[in-house]
N, CA, C and O atoms as a CHARMM CRD file, in Angstrom:
* protein
*
  260
    1    1 MET  N      6.69400  -4.29400  13.73400 PROA 1      0.00000
    2    1 MET  CA     6.84700  -5.66900  14.11200 PROA 1      0.00000
    3    1 MET  C      8.60800  -6.18400  14.25100 PROA 1      0.00000
    4    1 MET  O      9.63600  -5.68400  13.79400 PROA 1      0.00000
    5    2 HSD  N      8.35200  -7.40100  15.10000 PROA 2      0.00000
    6    2 HSD  CA    10.39600  -7.94200  15.78200 PROA 2      0.00000
    7    2 HSD  C     10.23100  -8.63000  14.24200 PROA 2      0.00000
    8    2 HSD  O      9.19700  -8.63900  13.57400 PROA 2      0.00000
    9    3 ILE  N     11.83100  -9.32900  13.79000 PROA 3      0.00000
   10    3 ILE  CA    12.22200 -10.17500  12.53600 PROA 3      0.00000
   11    3 ILE  C     11.82900 -11.94800  13.52000 PROA 3      0.00000
   12    3 ILE  O     11.93800 -12.95600  12.82200 PROA 3      0.00000
   13    4 LYS  N     11.37400 -12.16800  15.17100 PROA 4      0.00000
   14    4 LYS  CA    11.98000 -13.24700  15.74100 PROA 4      0.00000
   15    4 LYS  C      9.91200 -13.47800  15.61700 PROA 4      0.00000
   16    4 LYS  O      9.33300 -14.55300  15.77100 PROA 4      0.00000
   17    5 ASP  N      9.29900 -12.25000  15.33800 PROA 5      0.00000
   18    5 ASP  CA     7.73600 -12.77200  14.49900 PROA 5      0.00000
   19    5 ASP  C      7.70700 -12.74300  13.43900 PROA 5      0.00000
   20    5 ASP  O      6.99800 -13.66000  13.02400 PROA 5      0.00000
   21    6 LEU  N      8.13100 -12.12600  12.63200 PROA 6      0.00000
   22    6 LEU  CA     8.02100 -12.22000  11.25700 PROA 6      0.00000
   23    6 LEU  C      8.76500 -14.06100  10.83600 PROA 6      0.00000
   24    6 LEU  O      8.13800 -14.95800  10.27200 PROA 6      0.00000
   25    7 ARG  N     10.32200 -14.13400  11.37300 PROA 7      0.00000
   26    7 ARG  CA    10.24800 -15.49500  11.42300 PROA 7      0.00000
   27    7 ARG  C      9.70000 -16.91200  10.88300 PROA 7      0.00000
   28    7 ARG  O     10.00900 -17.69100   9.98100 PROA 7      0.00000
   29    8 SER  N      8.47800 -16.82600  12.16200 PROA 8      0.00000
   30    8 SER  CA     7.66300 -17.89800  12.84000 PROA 8      0.00000
   31    8 SER  C      6.23500 -17.70500  11.66600 PROA 8      0.00000
   32    8 SER  O      5.40100 -18.58300  11.44500 PROA 8      0.00000
   33    9 LEU  N      6.26700 -16.35200  11.05300 PROA 9      0.00000
   34    9 LEU  CA     5.19500 -16.85800  10.35200 PROA 9      0.00000
   35    9 LEU  C      5.31200 -17.47600   8.95600 PROA 9      0.00000
   36    9 LEU  O      6.49000 -17.68500   8.66600 PROA 9      0.00000
   37   10 SER  N      4.46300 -17.81800   8.03600 PROA 10     0.00000
   38   10 SER  CA     4.48100 -18.79300   6.53000 PROA 10     0.00000
   39   10 SER  C      4.74200 -18.04800   5.41000 PROA 10     0.00000
   40   10 SER  O      3.67400 -17.44100   5.33000 PROA 10     0.00000
   41   11 THR  N      5.36400 -17.68500   4.54200 PROA 11     0.00000
   42   11 THR  CA     5.40700 -17.48100   3.24300 PROA 11     0.00000
   43   11 THR  C      4.06600 -16.99200   3.02300 PROA 11     0.00000
   44   11 THR  O      3.94200 -15.78600   2.81300 PROA 11     0.00000
   45   12 ASP  N      3.31200 -17.53500   3.03200 PROA 12     0.00000
   46   12 ASP  CA     1.96900 -17.10600   2.98300 PROA 12     0.00000
   47   12 ASP  C      1.69700 -15.96700   3.80500 PROA 12     0.00000
   48   12 ASP  O      1.51300 -14.77400   3.56300 PROA 12     0.00000
   49   13 SER  N      1.71400 -16.46300   4.54600 PROA 13     0.00000
   50   13 SER  CA     0.87000 -14.92100   5.73400 PROA 13     0.00000
   51   13 SER  C      2.10800 -13.24400   5.59200 PROA 13     0.00000
   52   13 SER  O      1.87200 -12.03900   5.67900 PROA 13     0.00000
   53   14 LEU  N      3.59100 -14.18200   5.30400 PROA 14     0.00000
   54   14 LEU  CA     4.76900 -13.16600   4.83700 PROA 14     0.00000
   55   14 LEU  C      4.26000 -12.30000   3.67100 PROA 14     0.00000
   56   14 LEU  O      4.59100 -11.11500   3.62300 PROA 14     0.00000
   57   15 ASN  N      3.42500 -12.87200   2.67900 PROA 15     0.00000
   58   15 ASN  CA     2.98100 -11.95400   1.39300 PROA 15     0.00000
   59   15 ASN  C      1.70200 -11.24400   2.16300 PROA 15     0.00000
   60   15 ASN  O      1.51000 -10.02900   2.19100 PROA 15     0.00000
   61   16 GLU  N      1.08100 -11.99000   2.62300 PROA 16     0.00000
   62   16 GLU  CA    -0.18300 -10.83600   3.17300 PROA 16     0.00000
   63   16 GLU  C      0.19300  -9.97400   3.56900 PROA 16     0.00000
   64   16 GLU  O     -0.02700  -8.86400   3.08600 PROA 16     0.00000
   65   17 LYS  N      1.15900 -10.27300   4.97800 PROA 17     0.00000
   66   17 LYS  CA     1.51300  -8.95700   5.57300 PROA 17     0.00000
   67   17 LYS  C      2.06000  -7.40900   4.80900 PROA 17     0.00000
   68   17 LYS  O      1.82100  -6.20200   4.84000 PROA 17     0.00000
   69   18 LEU  N      3.05200  -8.53400   4.05100 PROA 18     0.00000
   70   18 LEU  CA     3.60600  -7.43100   2.93100 PROA 18     0.00000
   71   18 LEU  C      2.59600  -6.91000   1.90600 PROA 18     0.00000
   72   18 LEU  O      3.44800  -6.41200   1.17100 PROA 18     0.00000
   73   19 ASP  N      1.49700  -6.65000   1.31400 PROA 19     0.00000
   74   19 ASP  CA     0.64700  -6.43600   0.56500 PROA 19     0.00000
   75   19 ASP  C     -0.32000  -5.30800   1.55700 PROA 19     0.00000
   76   19 ASP  O     -1.05300  -4.36800   1.25000 PROA 19     0.00000
   77   20 THR  N     -0.00100  -5.78800   2.59200 PROA 20     0.00000
   78   20 THR  CA    -0.25800  -4.65500   3.66900 PROA 20     0.00000
   79   20 THR  C      0.03600  -3.55400   4.26900 PROA 20     0.00000
   80   20 THR  O     -0.42800  -2.72800   5.05600 PROA 20     0.00000
   81   21 LEU  N      0.79000  -3.75400   3.76100 PROA 21     0.00000
   82   21 LEU  CA     2.58100  -2.89000   4.12100 PROA 21     0.00000
   83   21 LEU  C      2.45800  -2.01400   3.39200 PROA 21     0.00000
   84   21 LEU  O      2.41700  -0.79200   3.53700 PROA 21     0.00000
   85   22 ARG  N      2.37400  -2.90700   2.26700 PROA 22     0.00000
   86   22 ARG  CA     2.67200  -1.48300   0.92700 PROA 22     0.00000
   87   22 ARG  C      1.16800  -0.65500   0.91600 PROA 22     0.00000
   88   22 ARG  O      1.13800   0.56100   1.10600 PROA 22     0.00000
   89   23 LEU  N      0.16900  -1.30000   0.72000 PROA 23     0.00000
   90   23 LEU  CA    -1.16000  -0.83200   1.13200 PROA 23     0.00000
   91   23 LEU  C     -0.74600   0.79700   2.36400 PROA 23     0.00000
   92   23 LEU  O     -0.30800   1.88600   1.99300 PROA 23     0.00000
   93   24 ASP  N     -1.01500   0.46100   3.47600 PROA 24     0.00000
   94   24 ASP  CA    -0.29300   1.63000   3.96300 PROA 24     0.00000
   95   24 ASP  C      0.87000   2.12200   4.28200 PROA 24     0.00000
   96   24 ASP  O      0.88500   2.54700   5.43700 PROA 24     0.00000
   97   25 LEU  N      1.83400   2.22900   3.72200 PROA 25     0.00000
   98   25 LEU  CA     2.93000   2.59500   3.13500 PROA 25     0.00000
   99   25 LEU  C      2.91700   3.60100   2.05800 PROA 25     0.00000
  100   25 LEU  O      3.70800   4.53100   2.21100 PROA 25     0.00000
  101   26 SER  N      2.07200   3.60700   0.83900 PROA 26     0.00000
  102   26 SER  CA     1.41700   3.85100  -0.27700 PROA 26     0.00000
  103   26 SER  C     -0.24200   5.26100   0.70800 PROA 26     0.00000
  104   26 SER  O     -0.54300   6.24100   0.02600 PROA 26     0.00000
  105   27 ILE  N     -0.70300   5.15400   1.57700 PROA 27     0.00000
  106   27 ILE  CA    -1.90900   5.82200   1.52600 PROA 27     0.00000
  107   27 ILE  C     -0.88800   7.04000   2.70800 PROA 27     0.00000
  108   27 ILE  O     -1.38100   8.14300   2.94100 PROA 27     0.00000
  109   28 GLU  N      0.33200   6.69800   3.26600 PROA 28     0.00000
  110   28 GLU  CA     1.41500   7.43500   3.94600 PROA 28     0.00000
  111   28 GLU  C      1.93200   8.36900   3.13600 PROA 28     0.00000
  112   28 GLU  O      1.86800   9.50200   3.61300 PROA 28     0.00000
  113   29 MET  N      2.30400   8.30500   2.33100 PROA 29     0.00000
  114   29 MET  CA     3.51500   8.77200   1.45500 PROA 29     0.00000
  115   29 MET  C      2.67100   9.78000   0.37800 PROA 29     0.00000
  116   29 MET  O      3.00300  10.77600  -0.26400 PROA 29     0.00000
  117   30 ARG  N      1.53000   9.08400   0.49600 PROA 30     0.00000
  118   30 ARG  CA    -0.39100   9.92400  -0.34200 PROA 30     0.00000
  119   30 ARG  C     -0.17000  11.40900   0.64300 PROA 30     0.00000
  120   30 ARG  O      0.12200  12.53600   0.24300 PROA 30     0.00000
  121   31 LYS  N     -0.47800  10.83500   2.33700 PROA 31     0.00000
  122   31 LYS  CA    -0.68200  12.01900   2.81300 PROA 31     0.00000
  123   31 LYS  C      0.75900  13.82300   3.39700 PROA 31     0.00000
  124   31 LYS  O      0.80300  14.98300   3.80700 PROA 31     0.00000
  125   32 ILE  N      1.72600  12.38700   2.84800 PROA 32     0.00000
  126   32 ILE  CA     2.65800  13.11200   3.21500 PROA 32     0.00000
  127   32 ILE  C      2.82100  14.21800   1.59000 PROA 32     0.00000
  128   32 ILE  O      3.36900  15.31700   1.68200 PROA 32     0.00000
  129   33 ALA  N      2.26200  13.70100   0.20800 PROA 33     0.00000
  130   33 ALA  CA     2.38100  14.18500  -0.45800 PROA 33     0.00000
  131   33 ALA  C      1.15300  15.46800  -0.95700 PROA 33     0.00000
  132   33 ALA  O      1.27500  16.17900  -1.95400 PROA 33     0.00000
  133   34 SER  N      0.07900  15.50500  -0.04000 PROA 34     0.00000
  134   34 SER  CA    -1.23300  15.77800   0.11600 PROA 34     0.00000
  135   34 SER  C     -0.81400  16.93400   0.20700 PROA 34     0.00000
  136   34 SER  O     -0.79500  17.89500  -0.56300 PROA 34     0.00000
  137   35 THR  N     -0.37600  16.70100   1.53300 PROA 35     0.00000
  138   35 THR  CA    -0.13200  18.19900   2.82800 PROA 35     0.00000
  139   35 THR  C      0.92900  18.97500   2.63500 PROA 35     0.00000
  140   35 THR  O      0.96600  20.19700   2.78000 PROA 35     0.00000
  141   36 GLY  N      2.53400  17.66400   2.02500 PROA 36     0.00000
  142   36 GLY  CA     3.47000  18.95700   2.32800 PROA 36     0.00000
  143   36 GLY  C      4.21000  18.74000   3.68000 PROA 36     0.00000
  144   36 GLY  O      5.26300  19.34600   3.88000 PROA 36     0.00000
  145   37 VAL  N      3.61300  17.76500   4.76200 PROA 37     0.00000
  146   37 VAL  CA     3.96500  18.04100   5.60400 PROA 37     0.00000
  147   37 VAL  C      4.27100  16.31700   5.85600 PROA 37     0.00000
  148   37 VAL  O      3.54600  15.48100   5.31700 PROA 37     0.00000
  149   38 ALA  N      5.14100  16.02600   6.51900 PROA 38     0.00000
  150   38 ALA  CA     5.43000  14.68900   7.53000 PROA 38     0.00000
  151   38 ALA  C      5.14200  14.88600   8.36700 PROA 38     0.00000
  152   38 ALA  O      6.16700  15.36400   8.85200 PROA 38     0.00000
  153   39 ASN  N      4.38700  14.92100   9.14400 PROA 39     0.00000
  154   39 ASN  CA     3.97700  14.63100  10.75300 PROA 39     0.00000
  155   39 ASN  C      4.27000  13.18300  10.93400 PROA 39     0.00000
  156   39 ASN  O      4.23500  13.17500  12.16400 PROA 39     0.00000
  157   40 LYS  N      4.54600  11.89300  10.58900 PROA 40     0.00000
  158   40 LYS  CA     4.70600  10.43000  11.13400 PROA 40     0.00000
  159   40 LYS  C      6.09600   9.78400  10.07900 PROA 40     0.00000
  160   40 LYS  O      5.88200   9.26700   8.98200 PROA 40     0.00000
  161   41 LYS  N      7.01600   9.89300  10.47600 PROA 41     0.00000
  162   41 LYS  CA     8.00000  10.31200   9.42900 PROA 41     0.00000
  163   41 LYS  C      8.38200   8.41800  10.48700 PROA 41     0.00000
  164   41 LYS  O      8.22100   7.25600  10.11300 PROA 41     0.00000
  165   42 ALA  N      8.67300   8.74400  11.22600 PROA 42     0.00000
  166   42 ALA  CA     8.20400   7.49700  11.86200 PROA 42     0.00000
  167   42 ALA  C      7.70900   6.15600  11.47400 PROA 42     0.00000
  168   42 ALA  O      8.39400   5.29000  10.93000 PROA 42     0.00000
  169   43 LYS  N      6.33700   6.04800  11.83200 PROA 43     0.00000
  170   43 LYS  CA     6.10800   4.87600  10.89200 PROA 43     0.00000
  171   43 LYS  C      6.23100   4.54900   9.64700 PROA 43     0.00000
  172   43 LYS  O      6.28700   3.40200   9.20500 PROA 43     0.00000
  173   44 VAL  N      6.30600   6.18800   8.66400 PROA 44     0.00000
  174   44 VAL  CA     7.35200   5.23200   7.16100 PROA 44     0.00000
  175   44 VAL  C      8.10000   5.03600   7.20500 PROA 44     0.00000
  176   44 VAL  O      8.49100   4.53800   6.15000 PROA 44     0.00000
  177   45 ARG  N      8.96600   5.11500   8.09100 PROA 45     0.00000
  178   45 ARG  CA    10.75400   4.53000   8.12900 PROA 45     0.00000
  179   45 ARG  C     10.38300   3.22600   9.22700 PROA 45     0.00000
  180   45 ARG  O     11.30800   2.41400   9.24600 PROA 45     0.00000
  181   46 GLU  N      9.28200   2.87500  10.09800 PROA 46     0.00000
  182   46 GLU  CA     9.37400   1.48700   9.87200 PROA 46     0.00000
  183   46 GLU  C      8.46500   0.54600   8.77400 PROA 46     0.00000
  184   46 GLU  O      8.91300  -0.49800   8.29900 PROA 46     0.00000
  185   47 ILE  N      7.33700   0.99900   8.50400 PROA 47     0.00000
  186   47 ILE  CA     6.58700   0.43800   7.56500 PROA 47     0.00000
  187   47 ILE  C      7.89300  -0.16000   5.80600 PROA 47     0.00000
  188   47 ILE  O      7.87900  -1.00100   4.90700 PROA 47     0.00000
  189   48 LYS  N      8.61300   0.77500   6.20900 PROA 48     0.00000
  190   48 LYS  CA     9.57700   0.61700   5.09900 PROA 48     0.00000
  191   48 LYS  C     10.58400  -0.70100   6.14500 PROA 48     0.00000
  192   48 LYS  O     10.53800  -1.91100   5.92300 PROA 48     0.00000
  193   49 ARG  N     11.16200  -0.23900   6.91200 PROA 49     0.00000
  194   49 ARG  CA    12.16600  -1.65300   7.58400 PROA 49     0.00000
  195   49 ARG  C     11.21100  -2.96400   7.54400 PROA 49     0.00000
  196   49 ARG  O     11.66100  -4.09800   7.37500 PROA 49     0.00000
  197   50 THR  N     10.06500  -2.71500   7.69100 PROA 50     0.00000
  198   50 THR  CA     9.07500  -3.86100   8.24700 PROA 50     0.00000
  199   50 THR  C      8.94400  -4.86800   6.75500 PROA 50     0.00000
  200   50 THR  O      8.66300  -6.06200   6.66200 PROA 50     0.00000
  201   51 VAL  N      9.25900  -3.88700   5.71300 PROA 51     0.00000
  202   51 VAL  CA     8.78000  -4.36300   3.97400 PROA 51     0.00000
  203   51 VAL  C     10.20500  -5.09900   3.75300 PROA 51     0.00000
  204   51 VAL  O     10.26100  -6.32500   3.65800 PROA 51     0.00000
  205   52 ALA  N     11.33200  -4.29200   3.67700 PROA 52     0.00000
  206   52 ALA  CA    13.25200  -5.03200   4.10100 PROA 52     0.00000
  207   52 ALA  C     12.73000  -6.35300   4.20500 PROA 52     0.00000
  208   52 ALA  O     12.37200  -7.12000   3.31100 PROA 52     0.00000
  209   53 GLN  N     12.74500  -6.50700   5.56800 PROA 53     0.00000
  210   53 GLN  CA    12.54700  -7.14000   6.32900 PROA 53     0.00000
  211   53 GLN  C     11.76900  -8.85900   5.67900 PROA 53     0.00000
  212   53 GLN  O     12.27000  -9.98200   5.61400 PROA 53     0.00000
  213   54 ILE  N     10.13500  -8.24800   5.22800 PROA 54     0.00000
  214   54 ILE  CA     9.60200  -9.19900   4.91000 PROA 54     0.00000
  215   54 ILE  C     10.15100  -9.67900   3.58500 PROA 54     0.00000
  216   54 ILE  O     10.12200 -10.83600   3.16700 PROA 54     0.00000
  217   55 LEU  N     10.90700  -8.08200   2.68900 PROA 55     0.00000
  218   55 LEU  CA    11.21800  -9.49700   1.42000 PROA 55     0.00000
  219   55 LEU  C     12.60600  -9.99500   1.96300 PROA 55     0.00000
  220   55 LEU  O     12.90900 -11.05500   1.41600 PROA 55     0.00000
  221   56 THR  N     13.66800  -9.50300   2.99000 PROA 56     0.00000
  222   56 THR  CA    14.39100 -10.69800   3.36700 PROA 56     0.00000
  223   56 THR  C     14.30700 -11.78200   3.59200 PROA 56     0.00000
  224   56 THR  O     15.23200 -12.55200   3.33300 PROA 56     0.00000
  225   57 LEU  N     13.20700 -12.16400   4.12600 PROA 57     0.00000
  226   57 LEU  CA    12.85500 -13.66900   4.39700 PROA 57     0.00000
  227   57 LEU  C     12.38200 -14.58600   3.21000 PROA 57     0.00000
  228   57 LEU  O     12.44200 -15.77700   2.90400 PROA 57     0.00000
  229   58 ILE  N     11.78000 -13.18200   2.60400 PROA 58     0.00000
  230   58 ILE  CA    11.15500 -14.53400   1.62700 PROA 58     0.00000
  231   58 ILE  C     12.07400 -14.60400   0.58000 PROA 58     0.00000
  232   58 ILE  O     11.50200 -15.01900  -0.42800 PROA 58     0.00000
  233   59 ASN  N     13.38000 -14.35100   0.37200 PROA 59     0.00000
  234   59 ASN  CA    13.83500 -14.30500  -0.14900 PROA 59     0.00000
  235   59 ASN  C     15.06000 -15.14100  -0.15300 PROA 59     0.00000
  236   59 ASN  O     15.40200 -15.76200  -1.16000 PROA 59     0.00000
  237   60 GLU  N     15.99900 -15.17600   1.41400 PROA 60     0.00000
  238   60 GLU  CA    15.85500 -16.49400   1.93500 PROA 60     0.00000
  239   60 GLU  C     15.31800 -17.70300   2.06500 PROA 60     0.00000
  240   60 GLU  O     16.06500 -18.66500   2.24300 PROA 60     0.00000
  241   61 ARG  N     14.56000 -17.79200   2.03000 PROA 61     0.00000
  242   61 ARG  CA    13.35800 -18.96600   1.64300 PROA 61     0.00000
  243   61 ARG  C     13.19800 -19.75200   0.36100 PROA 61     0.00000
  244   61 ARG  O     12.64700 -20.83200   0.15000 PROA 61     0.00000
  245   62 GLY  N     13.97900 -18.71600  -0.61700 PROA 62     0.00000
  246   62 GLY  CA    13.79700 -19.02200  -1.78900 PROA 62     0.00000
  247   62 GLY  C     12.65300 -19.07000  -2.89900 PROA 62     0.00000
  248   62 GLY  O     12.47800 -19.79700  -3.87700 PROA 62     0.00000
  249   63 ALA  N     12.04900 -18.16000  -2.43300 PROA 63     0.00000
  250   63 ALA  CA    10.07000 -18.23500  -2.72900 PROA 63     0.00000
  251   63 ALA  C      9.98800 -17.75800  -3.79600 PROA 63     0.00000
  252   63 ALA  O     10.97700 -17.64600  -4.52000 PROA 63     0.00000
  253   64 LYS  N      9.18700 -17.49400  -4.03200 PROA 64     0.00000
  254   64 LYS  CA     8.45300 -15.59600  -5.23700 PROA 64     0.00000
  255   64 LYS  C      7.39800 -14.87000  -4.24800 PROA 64     0.00000
  256   64 LYS  O      6.53900 -15.13300  -3.40700 PROA 64     0.00000
  257   65 GLN  N      7.79500 -14.18600  -4.65900 PROA 65     0.00000
  258   65 GLN  CA     6.83200 -12.64200  -3.70600 PROA 65     0.00000
  259   65 GLN  C      4.92300 -12.75600  -4.55600 PROA 65     0.00000
  260   65 GLN  O      4.04700 -11.96100  -4.21500 PROA 65     0.00000
């Protein structure tokens, strides 16, 4: 997701998106841990990047997570 799209969301929407992304990340990491093979490294990297962007936006706005 692009930063422009994230900036247009409300803080509540960002928190919901953050929860969803963290769940997706944990699922992907669990798959990697169980198989020992990382087939979707790009997906994991993109999820981590989006989580960091959302956290940055929340911090900029001064809202709590």
